[in-house]
FIKOLZA-1660 file (N, C-alpha, C; in steps of 0.1 Angstrom, whole numbers, plus 5000, padded with zeros to 4 digits):
% residues 196
   i   px   py   pz ch aa at
   1 9453 1026 7532  A  M  N
   1 9441 1018 7530  A  M CA
   1 9441 1013 7516  A  M  C
   2 9436 1001 7514  A  N  N
   2 9436 0994 7501  A  N CA
   2 9426 1002 7492  A  N  C
   3 9428 1000 7479  A  A  N
   3 9419 1006 7469  A  A CA
   3 9405 1001 7471  A  A  C
   4 9396 1008 7465  A  S  N
   4 9382 1004 7466  A  S CA
   4 9379 0989 7462  A  S  C
   5 9372 0982 7470  A  R  N
   5 9368 0968 7467  A  R CA
   5 9355 0968 7460  A  R  C
   6 9354 0960 7450  A  N  N
   6 9341 0957 7443  A  N CA
   6 9333 0948 7451  A  N  C
   7 9320 0952 7455  A  V  N
   7 9311 0943 7462  A  V CA
   7 9299 0940 7452  A  V  C
   8 9298 0928 7448  A  A  N
   8 9287 0924 7439  A  A CA
   8 9277 0917 7447  A  A  C
   9 9264 0921 7445  A  I  N
   9 9253 0915 7452  A  I CA
   9 9244 0909 7442  A  I  C
  10 9243 0896 7442  A  F  N
  10 9235 0888 7433  A  F CA
  10 9220 0890 7436  A  F  C
  11 9212 0894 7426  A  I  N
  11 9198 0895 7429  A  I CA
  11 9190 0886 7418  A  I  C
  12 9178 0883 7422  A  F  N
  12 9170 0873 7414  A  F CA
  12 9156 0875 7418  A  F  C
  13 9147 0869 7410  A  D  N
  13 9132 0870 7413  A  D CA
  13 9130 0864 7427  A  D  C
  14 9122 0871 7435  A  E  N
  14 9118 0867 7449  A  E CA
  14 9129 0867 7458  A  E  C
  15 9139 0876 7456  A  V  N
  15 9150 0878 7466  A  V CA
  15 9144 0886 7477  A  V  C
  16 9148 0883 7489  A  E  N
  16 9143 0890 7501  A  E CA
  16 9149 0904 7501  A  E  C
  17 9140 0914 7503  A  V  N
  17 9145 0928 7501  A  V CA
  17 9156 0932 7511  A  V  C
  18 9154 0930 7524  A  L  N
  18 9164 0934 7534  A  L CA
  18 9176 0926 7533  A  L  C
  19 9175 0914 7528  A  D  N
  19 9187 0905 7526  A  D CA
  19 9198 0912 7517  A  D  C
  20 9193 0919 7507  A  F  N
  20 9203 0925 7498  A  F CA
  20 9204 0940 7501  A  F  C
  21 9193 0947 7505  A  C  N
  21 9194 0961 7507  A  C CA
  21 9201 0965 7520  A  C  C
  22 9201 0956 7531  A  G  N
  22 9208 0959 7543  A  G CA
  22 9223 0959 7540  A  G  C
  23 9229 0948 7535  A  P  N
  23 9243 0949 7532  A  P CA
  23 9246 0960 7521  A  P  C
  24 9238 0962 7512  A  F  N
  24 9240 0972 7502  A  F CA
  24 9242 0986 7509  A  F  C
  25 9234 0988 7519  A  E  N
  25 9235 1001 7526  A  E CA
  25 9248 1001 7534  A  E  C
  26 9251 0991 7541  A  V  N
  26 9263 0991 7549  A  V CA
  26 9275 0994 7541  A  V  C
  27 9277 0986 7530  A  F  N
  27 9289 0988 7522  A  F CA
  27 9289 1001 7515  A  F  C
  28 9277 1006 7511  A  S  N
  28 9276 1019 7503  A  S CA
  28 9280 1031 7511  A  S  C
  29 9275 1031 7524  A  V  N
  29 9277 1043 7532  A  V CA
  29 9290 1043 7540  A  V  C
  30 9297 1031 7541  A  T  N
  30 9310 1031 7549  A  T CA
  30 9320 1040 7543  A  T  C
  31 9325 1048 7553  A  G  N
  31 9336 1058 7549  A  G CA
  31 9332 1071 7543  A  G  C
  32 9320 1072 7538  A  K  N
  32 9316 1084 7531  A  K CA
  32 9317 1097 7539  A  K  C
  33 9314 1096 7552  A  R  N
  33 9315 1108 7560  A  R CA
  33 9330 1113 7562  A  R  C
  34 9339 1104 7559  A  N  N
  34 9353 1107 7561  A  N CA
  34 9360 1109 7547  A  N  C
  35 9352 1110 7537  A  G  N
  35 9357 1112 7523  A  G CA
  35 9364 1100 7517  A  G  C
  36 9360 1088 7523  A  L  N
  36 9366 1076 7518  A  L CA
  36 9356 1069 7509  A  L  C
  37 9361 1060 7500  A  N  N
  37 9353 1052 7492  A  N CA
  37 9358 1038 7491  A  N  C
  38 9357 1031 7503  A  P  N
  38 9364 1017 7504  A  P CA
  38 9357 1006 7496  A  P  C
  39 9344 1009 7492  A  F  N
  39 9336 0998 7485  A  F CA
  39 9329 1004 7473  A  F  C
  40 9329 0997 7462  A  T  N
  40 9321 1000 7451  A  T CA
  40 9310 0989 7450  A  T  C
  41 9298 0993 7453  A  V  N
  41 9287 0983 7454  A  V CA
  41 9278 0983 7442  A  V  C
  42 9275 0971 7437  A  Y  N
  42 9266 0970 7426  A  Y CA
  42 9258 0957 7426  A  Y  C
  43 9247 0957 7419  A  T  N
  43 9239 0944 7418  A  T CA
  43 9242 0937 7405  A  T  C
  44 9240 0924 7405  A  V  N
  44 9242 0916 7393  A  V CA
  44 9231 0905 7393  A  V  C
  45 9226 0903 7381  A  A  N
  45 9216 0893 7379  A  A CA
  45 9220 0884 7368  A  A  C
  46 9214 0872 7366  A  K  N
  46 9218 0863 7356  A  K CA
  46 9217 0870 7342  A  K  C
  47 9206 0877 7340  A  E  N
  47 9204 0884 7328  A  E CA
  47 9200 0899 7331  A  E  C
  48 9202 0907 7321  A  S  N
  48 9197 0921 7323  A  S CA
  48 9182 0922 7322  A  S  C
  49 9176 0932 7328  A  G  N
  49 9162 0934 7328  A  G CA
  49 9157 0934 7343  A  G  C
  50 9145 0939 7345  A  P  N
  50 9140 0940 7359  A  P CA
  50 9139 0927 7366  A  P  C
  51 9141 0928 7379  A  I  N
  51 9140 0917 7388  A  I CA
  51 9128 0920 7397  A  I  C
  52 9119 0910 7400  A  A  N
  52 9108 0912 7409  A  A CA
  52 9112 0906 7422  A  A  C
  53 9116 0914 7432  A  A  N
  53 9119 0910 7445  A  A CA
  53 9107 0906 7453  A  A  C
  54 9108 0902 7465  A  R  N
  54 9097 0899 7474  A  R CA
  54 9087 0910 7474  A  R  C
  55 9074 0907 7475  A  N  N
  55 9064 0917 7475  A  N CA
  55 9064 0926 7463  A  N  C
  56 9068 0921 7452  A  A  N
  56 9067 0928 7439  A  A CA
  56 9075 0941 7438  A  A  C
  57 9086 0942 7446  A  L  N
  57 9095 0954 7444  A  L CA
  57 9103 0951 7431  A  L  C
  58 9103 0960 7422  A  S  N
  58 9110 0959 7409  A  S CA
  58 9123 0966 7410  A  S  C
  59 9134 0958 7407  A  I  N
  59 9148 0963 7407  A  I CA
  59 9154 0961 7394  A  I  C
  60 9163 0971 7390  A  N  N
  60 9171 0969 7378  A  N CA
  60 9185 0966 7382  A  N  C
  61 9190 0954 7379  A  P  N
  61 9204 0951 7382  A  P CA
  61 9214 0960 7375  A  P  C
  62 9225 0963 7381  A  N  N
  62 9235 0971 7374  A  N CA
  62 9242 0963 7363  A  N  C
  63 9243 0950 7365  A  F  N
  63 9250 0942 7355  A  F CA
  63 9244 0928 7354  A  F  C
  64 9247 0921 7343  A  S  N
  64 9243 0907 7342  A  S CA
  64 9256 0899 7343  A  S  C
  65 9254 0886 7344  A  F  N
  65 9266 0877 7344  A  F CA
  65 9276 0880 7333  A  F  C
  66 9271 0884 7321  A  A  N
  66 9279 0886 7310  A  A CA
  66 9289 0898 7311  A  A  C
  67 9284 0908 7318  A  D  N
  67 9293 0920 7318  A  D CA
  67 9296 0925 7333  A  D  C
  68 9295 0916 7342  A  C  N
  68 9297 0920 7356  A  C CA
  68 9312 0922 7359  A  C  C
  69 9316 0934 7364  A  P  N
  69 9330 0936 7368  A  P CA
  69 9335 0925 7378  A  P  C
  70 9347 0921 7379  A  P  N
  70 9352 0911 7388  A  P CA
  70 9349 0916 7403  A  P  C
  71 9342 0908 7411  A  P  N
  71 9340 0912 7424  A  P CA
  71 9351 0908 7434  A  P  C
  72 9354 0917 7443  A  D  N
  72 9363 0913 7454  A  D CA
  72 9355 0906 7465  A  D  C
  73 9343 0911 7466  A  I  N
  73 9334 0905 7476  A  I CA
  73 9321 0901 7468  A  I  C
  74 9316 0889 7470  A  L  N
  74 9304 0885 7464  A  L CA
  74 9294 0881 7474  A  L  C
  75 9282 0887 7474  A  L  N
  75 9272 0884 7484  A  L CA
  75 9260 0877 7477  A  L  C
  76 9255 0866 7483  A  I  N
  76 9244 0859 7478  A  I CA
  76 9233 0860 7489  A  I  C
  77 9222 0868 7486  A  P  N
  77 9211 0870 7496  A  P CA
  77 9202 0858 7495  A  P  C
  78 9192 0858 7504  A  G  N
  78 9182 0847 7504  A  G CA
  78 9168 0852 7499  A  G  C
  79 9158 0845 7503  A  G  N
  79 9145 0847 7499  A  G CA
  79 9139 0835 7492  A  G  C
  80 9126 0835 7490  A  A  N
  80 9119 0823 7484  A  A CA
  80 9125 0819 7471  A  A  C
  81 9131 0829 7463  A  G  N
  81 9137 0826 7450  A  G CA
  81 9149 0817 7451  A  G  C
  82 9155 0816 7462  A  T  N
  82 9167 0807 7463  A  T CA
  82 9164 0793 7459  A  T  C
  83 9152 0789 7462  A  R  N
  83 9148 0775 7459  A  R CA
  83 9148 0772 7444  A  R  C
  84 9147 0782 7436  A  Q  N
  84 9148 0780 7421  A  Q CA
  84 9163 0782 7417  A  Q  C
  85 9169 0793 7423  A  E  N
  85 9183 0796 7419  A  E CA
  85 9193 0785 7422  A  E  C
  86 9190 0778 7433  A  M  N
  86 9200 0767 7437  A  M CA
  86 9200 0755 7428  A  M  C
  87 9190 0755 7418  A  H  N
  87 9189 0744 7409  A  H CA
  87 9193 0748 7395  A  H  C
  88 9198 0761 7393  A  K  N
  88 9202 0766 7380  A  K CA
  88 9217 0764 7378  A  K  C
  89 9220 0755 7369  A  I  N
  89 9234 0752 7366  A  I CA
  89 9243 0765 7363  A  I  C
  90 9237 0774 7355  A  E  N
  90 9244 0786 7351  A  E CA
  90 9247 0795 7364  A  E  C
  91 9238 0795 7373  A  V  N
  91 9240 0803 7385  A  V CA
  91 9251 0796 7394  A  V  C
  92 9250 0783 7396  A  L  N
  92 9260 0776 7404  A  L CA
  92 9273 0777 7398  A  L  C
  93 9274 0776 7385  A  D  N
  93 9287 0777 7379  A  D CA
  93 9293 0791 7380  A  D  C
  94 9285 0801 7378  A  W  N
  94 9290 0815 7379  A  W CA
  94 9295 0818 7393  A  W  C
  95 9287 0814 7403  A  I  N
  95 9292 0816 7417  A  I CA
  95 9304 0808 7420  A  I  C
  96 9305 0796 7416  A  R  N
  96 9318 0788 7418  A  R CA
  96 9330 0795 7412  A  R  C
  97 9328 0799 7399  A  E  N
  97 9339 0806 7392  A  E CA
  97 9343 0819 7398  A  E  C
  98 9333 0827 7402  A  R  N
  98 9336 0840 7409  A  R CA
  98 9343 0837 7422  A  R  C
  99 9339 0827 7429  A  S  N
  99 9344 0824 7443  A  S CA
  99 9359 0821 7443  A  S  C
 100 9364 0817 7431  A  R  N
 100 9378 0814 7430  A  R CA
 100 9386 0827 7431  A  R  C
 101 9380 0838 7426  A  E  N
 101 9387 0850 7425  A  E CA
 101 9385 0860 7436  A  E  C
 102 9374 0858 7444  A  T  N
 102 9370 0868 7454  A  T CA
 102 9378 0867 7467  A  T  C
 103 9379 0878 7473  A  E  N
 103 9385 0879 7487  A  E CA
 103 9375 0873 7497  A  E  C
 104 9362 0876 7496  A  L  N
 104 9352 0871 7505  A  L CA
 104 9340 0867 7497  A  L  C
 105 9334 0856 7502  A  L  N
 105 9321 0851 7497  A  L CA
 105 9311 0851 7508  A  L  C
 106 9300 0859 7507  A  L  N
 106 9291 0860 7518  A  L CA
 106 9277 0855 7514  A  L  C
 107 9269 0850 7524  A  S  N
 107 9255 0847 7521  A  S CA
 107 9247 0853 7533  A  S  C
 108 9235 0857 7529  A  V  N
 108 9225 0861 7539  A  V CA
 108 9213 0852 7538  A  V  C
 109 9208 0847 7550  A  C  N
 109 9196 0839 7550  A  C CA
 109 9197 0827 7542  A  C  C
 110 9188 0824 7533  A  T  N
 110 9188 0812 7525  A  T CA
 110 9197 0813 7513  A  T  C
 111 9205 0823 7512  A  G  N
 111 9215 0824 7502  A  G CA
 111 9225 0813 7505  A  G  C
 112 9226 0808 7517  A  S  N
 112 9235 0797 7520  A  S CA
 112 9231 0784 7513  A  S  C
 113 9218 0783 7510  A  L  N
 113 9213 0771 7503  A  L CA
 113 9220 0770 7489  A  L  C
 114 9222 0782 7483  A  V  N
 114 9228 0782 7470  A  V CA
 114 9243 0779 7471  A  V  C
 115 9249 0784 7481  A  L  N
 115 9263 0781 7483  A  L CA
 115 9265 0766 7486  A  L  C
 116 9256 0760 7494  A  G  N
 116 9256 0746 7498  A  G CA
 116 9255 0738 7485  A  G  C
 117 9245 0741 7477  A  K  N
 117 9242 0733 7465  A  K CA
 117 9254 0734 7455  A  K  C
 118 9262 0745 7456  A  A  N
 118 9273 0747 7447  A  A CA
 118 9285 0740 7453  A  A  C
 119 9284 0734 7465  A  G  N
 119 9295 0726 7471  A  G CA
 119 9305 0735 7478  A  G  C
 120 9302 0748 7480  A  L  N
 120 9312 0757 7485  A  L CA
 120 9312 0757 7500  A  L  C
 121 9302 0750 7507  A  L  N
 121 9302 0749 7521  A  L CA
 121 9308 0736 7527  A  L  C
 122 9313 0728 7518  A  D  N
 122 9318 0715 7522  A  D CA
 122 9329 0716 7532  A  D  C
 123 9328 0709 7543  A  G  N
 123 9338 0710 7554  A  G CA
 123 9338 0722 7562  A  G  C
 124 9328 0731 7560  A  L  N
 124 9327 0744 7567  A  L CA
 124 9315 0743 7577  A  L  C
 125 9315 0753 7586  A  T  N
 125 9303 0755 7594  A  T CA
 125 9295 0767 7588  A  T  C
 126 9282 0765 7588  A  A  N
 126 9273 0775 7581  A  A CA
 126 9260 0777 7589  A  A  C
 127 9254 0788 7586  A  T  N
 127 9240 0791 7592  A  T CA
 127 9231 0796 7581  A  T  C
 128 9218 0798 7585  A  T  N
 128 9208 0803 7576  A  T CA
 128 9197 0808 7585  A  T  C
 129 9186 0812 7578  A  H  N
 129 9174 0815 7585  A  H CA
 129 9169 0804 7594  A  H  C
 130 9164 0807 7606  A  H  N
 130 9161 0796 7616  A  H CA
 130 9150 0787 7610  A  H  C
 131 9142 0791 7600  A  M  N
 131 9131 0783 7595  A  M CA
 131 9136 0774 7583  A  M  C
 132 9149 0776 7579  A  A  N
 132 9155 0769 7568  A  A CA
 132 9167 0760 7571  A  A  C
 133 9168 0757 7584  A  L  N
 133 9180 0749 7589  A  L CA
 133 9180 0735 7583  A  L  C
 134 9168 0729 7582  A  A  N
 134 9167 0715 7577  A  A CA
 134 9170 0715 7562  A  A  C
 135 9166 0726 7555  A  E  N
 135 9169 0727 7541  A  E CA
 135 9184 0729 7538  A  E  C
 136 9190 0736 7547  A  L  N
 136 9205 0738 7546  A  L CA
 136 9212 0725 7548  A  L  C
 137 9207 0717 7558  A  E  N
 137 9213 0703 7560  A  E CA
 137 9213 0695 7547  A  E  C
 138 9202 0696 7540  A  K  N
 138 9200 0688 7527  A  K CA
 138 9209 0694 7516  A  K  C
 139 9210 0707 7515  A  A  N
 139 9217 0714 7505  A  A CA
 139 9232 0713 7507  A  A  C
 140 9236 0712 7520  A  A  N
 140 9250 0712 7523  A  A CA
 140 9253 0700 7533  A  A  C
 141 9252 0688 7528  A  P  N
 141 9253 0677 7537  A  P CA
 141 9267 0675 7543  A  P  C
 142 9277 0681 7537  A  N  N
 142 9290 0679 7542  A  N CA
 142 9295 0691 7550  A  N  C
 143 9286 0699 7555  A  S  N
 143 9289 0710 7564  A  S CA
 143 9282 0708 7578  A  S  C
 144 9287 0716 7587  A  T  N
 144 9282 0716 7601  A  T CA
 144 9273 0728 7602  A  T  C
 145 9260 0726 7606  A  I  N
 145 9251 0737 7607  A  I CA
 145 9251 0743 7621  A  I  C
 146 9252 0756 7623  A  D  N
 146 9252 0763 7636  A  D CA
 146 9239 0771 7636  A  D  C
 147 9230 0767 7644  A  S  N
 147 9217 0775 7645  A  S CA
 147 9217 0786 7656  A  S  C
 148 9228 0787 7663  A  K  N
 148 9229 0797 7674  A  K CA
 148 9234 0810 7671  A  K  C
 149 9243 0811 7660  A  K  N
 149 9250 0824 7657  A  K CA
 149 9242 0832 7647  A  K  C
 150 9244 0845 7648  A  R  N
 150 9238 0854 7638  A  R CA
 150 9246 0853 7625  A  R  C
 151 9259 0850 7626  A  F  N
 151 9267 0847 7614  A  F CA
 151 9279 0838 7617  A  F  C
 152 9284 0831 7608  A  V  N
 152 9295 0822 7610  A  V CA
 152 9306 0826 7600  A  V  C
 153 9318 0829 7605  A  D  N
 153 9329 0833 7597  A  D CA
 153 9339 0822 7596  A  D  C
 154 9340 0817 7584  A  N  N
 154 9350 0806 7581  A  N CA
 154 9363 0812 7575  A  N  C
 155 9365 0825 7575  A  G  N
 155 9376 0831 7569  A  G CA
 155 9372 0838 7556  A  G  C
 156 9373 0830 7545  A  K  N
 156 9369 0835 7532  A  K CA
 156 9354 0835 7530  A  K  C
 157 9347 0825 7535  A  I  N
 157 9333 0823 7534  A  I CA
 157 9325 0826 7547  A  I  C
 158 9316 0836 7546  A  I  N
 158 9308 0840 7558  A  I CA
 158 9294 0838 7555  A  I  C
 159 9286 0831 7563  A  T  N
 159 9272 0829 7562  A  T CA
 159 9265 0836 7573  A  T  C
 160 9253 0842 7571  A  S  N
 160 9246 0848 7582  A  S CA
 160 9232 0841 7583  A  S  C
 161 9226 0843 7594  A  A  N
 161 9212 0839 7597  A  A CA
 161 9202 0847 7589  A  A  C
 162 9190 0847 7593  A  G  N
 162 9180 0854 7585  A  G CA
 162 9180 0869 7584  A  G  C
 163 9176 0874 7573  A  I  N
 163 9173 0888 7569  A  I CA
 163 9181 0898 7576  A  I  C
 164 9177 0903 7588  A  S  N
 164 9185 0915 7594  A  S CA
 164 9199 0910 7598  A  S  C
 165 9201 0897 7600  A  A  N
 165 9215 0893 7604  A  A CA
 165 9225 0896 7593  A  A  C
 166 9221 0898 7581  A  G  N
 166 9230 0903 7570  A  G CA
 166 9236 0916 7573  A  G  C
 167 9229 0925 7580  A  I  N
 167 9235 0938 7584  A  I CA
 167 9246 0935 7594  A  I  C
 168 9244 0927 7604  A  D  N
 168 9254 0924 7614  A  D CA
 168 9267 0918 7607  A  D  C
 169 9264 0909 7598  A  M  N
 169 9276 0902 7591  A  M CA
 169 9283 0913 7583  A  M  C
 170 9276 0922 7576  A  S  N
 170 9283 0932 7568  A  S CA
 170 9291 0941 7576  A  S  C
 171 9286 0945 7587  A  L  N
 171 9293 0954 7597  A  L CA
 171 9306 0946 7602  A  L  C
 172 9304 0933 7604  A  E  N
 172 9316 0925 7608  A  E CA
 172 9326 0925 7597  A  E  C
 173 9322 0924 7585  A  V  N
 173 9331 0925 7573  A  V CA
 173 9339 0938 7573  A  V  C
 174 9331 0949 7575  A  V  N
 174 9337 0962 7575  A  V CA
 174 9348 0962 7586  A  V  C
 175 9345 0957 7598  A  A  N
 175 9354 0957 7609  A  A CA
 175 9367 0948 7605  A  A  C
 176 9364 0937 7599  A  K  N
 176 9375 0928 7595  A  K CA
 176 9385 0935 7585  A  K  C
 177 9379 0942 7576  A  L  N
 177 9387 0948 7565  A  L CA
 177 9392 0962 7568  A  L  C
 178 9385 0970 7576  A  L  N
 178 9388 0984 7578  A  L CA
 178 9390 0988 7592  A  L  C
 179 9387 0978 7602  A  G  N
 179 9388 0981 7616  A  G CA
 179 9375 0984 7623  A  G  C
 180 9375 0981 7635  A  R  N
 180 9363 0982 7643  A  R CA
 180 9357 0996 7644  A  R  C
 181 9366 1006 7645  A  E  N
 181 9361 1020 7646  A  E CA
 181 9353 1024 7633  A  E  C
 182 9358 1020 7622  A  Q  N
 182 9350 1023 7610  A  Q CA
 182 9337 1016 7610  A  Q  C
 183 9336 1003 7614  A  A  N
 183 9324 0996 7615  A  A CA
 183 9314 1003 7625  A  A  C
 184 9319 1007 7636  A  L  N
 184 9311 1014 7646  A  L CA
 184 9306 1028 7640  A  L  C
 185 9314 1034 7633  A  E  N
 185 9310 1047 7627  A  E CA
 185 9299 1045 7617  A  E  C
 186 9300 1034 7609  A  T  N
 186 9289 1030 7599  A  T CA
 186 9276 1027 7606  A  T  C
 187 9277 1019 7617  A  A  N
 187 9265 1015 7624  A  A CA
 187 9259 1027 7631  A  A  C
 188 9267 1036 7636  A  S  N
 188 9262 1049 7642  A  S CA
 188 9254 1057 7632  A  S  C
 189 9260 1058 7620  A  Y  N
 189 9253 1066 7609  A  Y CA
 189 9240 1060 7606  A  Y  C
 190 9240 1047 7605  A  M  N
 190 9227 1039 7602  A  M CA
 190 9218 1039 7613  A  M  C
 191 9222 1043 7625  A  E  N
 191 9214 1042 7637  A  E CA
 191 9210 1027 7640  A  E  C
 192 9220 1019 7638  A  Y  N
 192 9218 1004 7639  A  Y CA
 192 9226 1000 7652  A  Y  C
 193 9219 0993 7661  A  D  N
 193 9225 0989 7673  A  D CA
 193 9234 0977 7672  A  D  C
 194 9247 0980 7669  A  W  N
 194 9257 0969 7666  A  W CA
 194 9268 0970 7676  A  W  C
 195 9270 0959 7683  A  K  N
 195 9280 0959 7694  A  K CA
 195 9294 0955 7688  A  K  C
 196 9294 0947 7677  A  G  N
 196 9306 0943 7672  A  G CA
 196 9313 0932 7679  A  G  C
% end
């Protein structure tokens, strides 16, 4: 098995809680019951200091852009806050720069708007929350939008539909990297109905 992969989850004000917590849980618990540590999961924000997620949940990011360890996997969650983040040059530049080094770039829900605005979905197929499909068409005019799938795997870049779909996508990533049996074991531990 490969050494532990760094999984960085970008958080920001008004981030949707399950968008980042669902994948955080999947990657954090994978392999633990077998004494394995395939993923090192951490949160990162543009700057240090508390983040106010949806419904005023306060979160302290592990890192800022300035001191974030290089991620092997970078996940961009969604939420109302993406409408601000997708217009911040520093955020788009940081994601573009990291994406050159990552093994996988993931988005949950309207996190795909940020990827689209960064130009990272050009020529690819993508999805998002069913209520944000028109927004994604505007943010990623050079991509094909698929409204039918829970997630769309382009190889390096994987986008998922809304909120809970991020758990399905994360389990699929576990299956992709570590095998279906490991993904099923993780889903079983989480008591999540995942067919794979």
